[in-house]
N, C-alpha and C positions, 0 to 999 in steps of 0.2 A: 600384418597389414589387411583390413580387413575386403571382405568379397566386394563392395561399394564401389572401394577404392581403386582393384583390380582390376575390374570391370570396367571402368571407367581412362583408368591409365591406356588399356589395351584398344578405345576402342578411339584415343585420340593418336593411340600408333597407327590405327588403321586406316585413320580419316588421312595421316599424311602421307599413308603410302598407297590410298587411292586418289589424291590430289599428284605427290609426283613420277606416280606409277612405275616404280623403281624396281619395282616386283611386277611381274602381271596382277592384274583385279581379281583374279579368281583365287588364284596362291594366297594373296594376299587375304582375301577374306576364311578361306582355310583355314591360314596359319592363329589368325586373330582367334575364331572358335575354339582349336587345338589348343591354343594358350590358357586357355579359359576353363580349357577342361584340365591340361598338365596342371595347373595353379587349383583346382577344385573348385573351380566357381560351379561349374557344369558338373552332374554323372556324367562317365563313357555312355551313358544309351543320352541324355539331352546334348552330349558334343554333336554326336551326329543325325541329331533329330530331323534337321531341313530333308535333310536327304529322302526322306519319307514323306513331307509334308506335301499337302494336299495341291498346293500351287504349285509345286517343283517338282509334281510327278504333271497336273494340269500343262503344264509347260512343253515336256519333255512326249506327250502327246499330240501336242499340236503342231511340236516343230515337222513329228513326221507326216500330219497329215497335208500341212503345208510343201514340204517336202514332194507330195505324191501330188499336191495342185501344178506345182512345177513343171513336176518330170513328165506326167500327163500332159502338158500343156494349156490345163484350161486355167492357170491363174493370168497365163499367155493371151488365151483367146477373150477372158473376161477383162483382162488391160485395153486390150484394141478397141475393144467396143466402146470403152469408156472413152482411150485416146479421142476416137471417131466423133465422139458428144461433145467434148470437154474442149479436145483440140490436148497438143504438145508441150504447152506452157506450161511450166514450172508452176505459177504464181495459181491459175486457174483448177490447179489441182490440189492443189497444198487446200487450198478454201473449199474445194468437192470434198474432200476428204477429211476434214477436217470437222465440217459439218456433220458430215453424217457420221464422225466419233462421238461428236456431241452427244450428236440425237440417241446413240444406240449408247451413250456409258450411263447417260440418263437414268436409264430405265432397265440396264443389264449391268449385268460386270464389269467392269472395268477392263479386267484381266480376257475374262474369255472375250469381248468386242476388240483388242489387238488382237486377239490370237485369232478370230477371224476374219482380220480385214489386211493382217501384213503380207500373209502369203500375195494374196489382189493388189498393192501397191506396187511390189517386187514388178509383179506381173506386169503391172502397166510402164511402173519407169522402166522396163525393159524394154518395153512397147516403143513406149515416146521418145530412148533412149537420151535420157537424162537421171543425174544421179538421185536416188534414192533417202540417203542421209537427212536433208532437211526436211523432207514430204516425210518419214517413219519422226521423226522428233515433232516435226508437228502436232503428229496421231497421239503418240505419248502425250501431250500436255492438253492436247484436247480431251483424252479417257478421261483424265486427271480435272481440269475444268466442265465435265460433264457430266460428274460424278457429284459435285455439287450443287443440281439444280433438284433432283428433287429425295426424297426420303429415302429411297430405296439406292437411288444411286451408288452410293459409297457408305461404308462400316460404319463409320466417324457418326455419320448421319441417324441412322439408325440406331446407334449405341445414344445421340442425346436422344432421340425420341423418345427408348428406354428407358432414361436417368430420368426425365422431367418426370414419365409414367410415374415412378417409383417414390418418386416425391413430392405423391400426389399435384401435382400439375398439370394444365392439361399442354397435352404435348403442341409440336411444331405440327403445322398442315403439310399434305402430301407437297407441294410445291413450293412453301412458304421458304424454303433453301434457296429457292430463285430469286425472291428479292437481293441476295447478295451473291448465288451464284452463275446465272444468267448478263448480268457487267462481267462481271470475270471472264467465261468464257468468252463472249464477243469479243473482249480487248483482247484476250490471248490469242482470237484470228488475227485481229489488226496488227499483233506484235511479230505474232511467227511470221506474214505476210509481208512487212515493213523493215521489221528492224532482225527478228530471230535468224531468219534462215543467212541474212546475210553474216553471220555471226561462226558459222560452222562452215567445216571442210567439207569441196566439190567432192567426194570422194568418188572413185569411178561404179559405172554401173552394174559391175558387176555382182554387185549388193553381197556381199561378203559370202557367209555360212552358205545360207539359205541361193542363195546366188550363184555359186562356184559349179562348176560340170554338171550342172542340170541340164540336158536337151531340148524338153520341154517339146520331143517330140512322139509323144507316145498316140497308141490310137483313137477313133471315137468312141467305141465300149466303153476306152478306159475312161476318159472324159465325162462320160455322162454319169460312170460309178463313181468316180471322185467328188462330181458335184452332190448327186445321191446322198454317198453319204458325207460332206461338209453340211447340207442342206437338216442334216440329222443332228450333225452334231452344234449346229448354229441356233437352232430350234433351240435342243436342251439346256444350249447353255444361257437363252438368251432368258425362255419359258420357264425351263423346269425338267426334267424328267421323275415322276415319282419312283424312290427306290434307288437312283441312280444320282452319285454326287459330277459335280462338273469335271474332277480327274476323271472318273470312272467313265466319264460321256466320251471324253479326251480319249481315253486310251480306248476304247470301244469302238473311236473312231481310224486311228493309227491299225489298229491291229484289222480291221475290214481290208486297209489298203492295201494290207498284204499278201491276208488272205487270197483276196480278188485278183491278186496280182498287178496293182494296179503300180507297185513296186515293190523292187526286191526285199528280202531282208538287211540284204549291207547297200542296201538305199536308205533305208530305212534308219539305221544307225548313225551312217554317215549324215543323214540331212540334220541329226537333234543338235542344237549348240549346245557342247558341253560348257563353256566359258561361261553362259548364263545360269549351264544348271546348278554350275560351284558357286559360281559368286553368292550368287541367292542362295543355297543352303546352308552357305559360310556367314550367312549373314544373319540368318532368322535364329540361331539359338544365342546369339552376340545381343540381340534383342531383346530375347527372350530373357537373356539377363540381367538384365538393364530395370525388368521389374522383376526378375525373383530378387537382386539385394540390395534393391528398394533405391540402385543410383538414379534410377530415371526420377522417381520422386524427389530423391537428394536433392538433384539440378532446379525441378521444377519449382520446390519450397523453399530454394534458397534467392530463385529472380521473384517467386513470388512475394516473396520476405521484402524484395525495393519499391514496392508500390506505398507503403507506409501505413501508419489507419486510416487515414479518409486519402482517398490517391483522389485525383478529379477521375472523369471516363476517359479524356485522352490519354489520361498516362495507366491507368487499368485498363483498356482498352491493345493499349503499346504491347504493355507488358504479357498479358496473356496471350499474344497476337504471336510476337517473339519467341517466347518459352516455346509451345508448340508447335510454330513452324520450328523453330530450330532443332527440337526431339525427332519431328518426324521424319527432316531425311535421312534420320539414323535409322529409326524407330521404326516398327508397322504403323501407320495411321491408326487402324486399329486400335492397336497397343498402345499409341501415344493416348489416342482420344478415351482408350478406356482407365488410362492414370488419372489423366488430367481432370475432367468433368465434373466428376464426386470433387474434385479440391475447387472446383471452381465451383458448384455451387454453393459448399460450405463456403467462402469466401463472401458469395450473394449475401450468404445468410449471418452472418459476423458483420457486414458493411449495410445492408439495409437496401441494398438495392434489384435490379429486375432478374433475375437464373435467368431471363431468357436473352439478353447481352450476349453474356458470359458464358452462356454453354454455346449461344451462332459463334462468337468468336471462336472458340476455341474447335465447333465443329470446322468451320472453312480453313482455318490456321493447319489442321490436321491436314487437311487434303490439296494443300499449294506442298505436294509433294514432288517439287520440279528440280531441285538445284542437286542433288544424286541422282546416280541411275539404279542405286538403291532404296532408294525412299519408297517405292511404289512399282510393284509387279511390270507396267507398262514400259515402263522408265526403261526397266533391268533385258526386257525382254527383243529390246528395236536397235541397246548398245550394239553387242556384235553385227546385227545384218546391215548395221551402218553405218557400219567402221567408227562409232564416237568413242570418244575418251572422257575421263571422268570430269577435263575441266572445260569441257564442252559443257558440259550439264548444268556447270557452276556459270556460265558464260548466259546460259539460257536463263536459267532456270533462277538465280539469282533478281533481272528484275522481273519475273515473274510473282516472286516472292513479294516484291516491295507491291506491284502491281495489285495483290491480293490482301495486303494491308491497308495500301489505299483509299480503294474501295472498300475493306470491311470497319475502319474506325470512320470513315463518312456515311453511310447508308448505316448498319446497325443500329445506332444512337437515335437516328430518326424513325427505323422501323422497331424496335425497342426499345425504349427510352431506359435508362440506368436508371431514374429516379421517377417513373411513372407518375 
């Protein structure tokens, strides 16, 4: 059996176990990547490469900073201020945080945005005495939608620009993605307020990992110190610091929290959500195997082949969107875009249609990473603190993917005609 087939079988089993949760999701993730190592699809080094991935390290660092915010009482203080201005109702709080997340994610890393805001949301929900489940999920949705609005909002958009440039074509403008991204972002807020939050469980407001056994009774000095550290981290994640990666910035912040005695070393270790760490670290090598073995390309080319020799605009949009959106639920959106955009440009050349419509469809679809917790870092970051299950992402994410599809099919041909 070739490696591509083995990878597809493992992915299918992992998807089944994720949905049913017959065994813990983090264990499923690790077993999946171990299986690929045992069968020789991945080398021993590749099998455990997820544990050293920058995003996983960023998770760990920001969990520690988040713990310091909660333990010092800073998050609760911010929460009380927000509650004083917005009120204690779930809907106003959800709308406020979704809008803030969309704006931040449009210009900064969506992972960094969630990492910065999640402890504050937990503090707000604790102050308002409401469950954080729906609001945290809404923030993950907003982070993904906000990234669709600008060229720098998400890696697929940047890859789309560079791919067009490499083919000698004028790239998309900075805000051109907003023609599609802004409607999706607006509708996502509407959906979460009126539908999405009702599909989610109302978990207790102890808020999972970050909310357990945290007293929030630190001294004023500790709160001011954590605030200074947080400002440094937020600045670094949004604007960047020369010579430092996002993971390095997060770890500097985490170490500073311990060094300044805002939290103890024991509290720092306890504050890390290890389920999130191992879940994401296990899925990264599987995503890599889809690219390495050609399994992802095999799926893409098979489905795209269904279009025929002279597909209509609607058929082409539908096939491109469905395959891109489907793959991105289990592969990184960057990897999915890197795989499909070159294929899409080749298809546009063969069929003599505009590459802009094709590339935009793939870019937006790969950012519709709503339907699984492993589709994008913001999803997995909120999973354990919000007490969410795999099925919750399917219930909320599937309608959002359909919304993304409808908006794309309607708008993209109008702005970038397939046959200009």
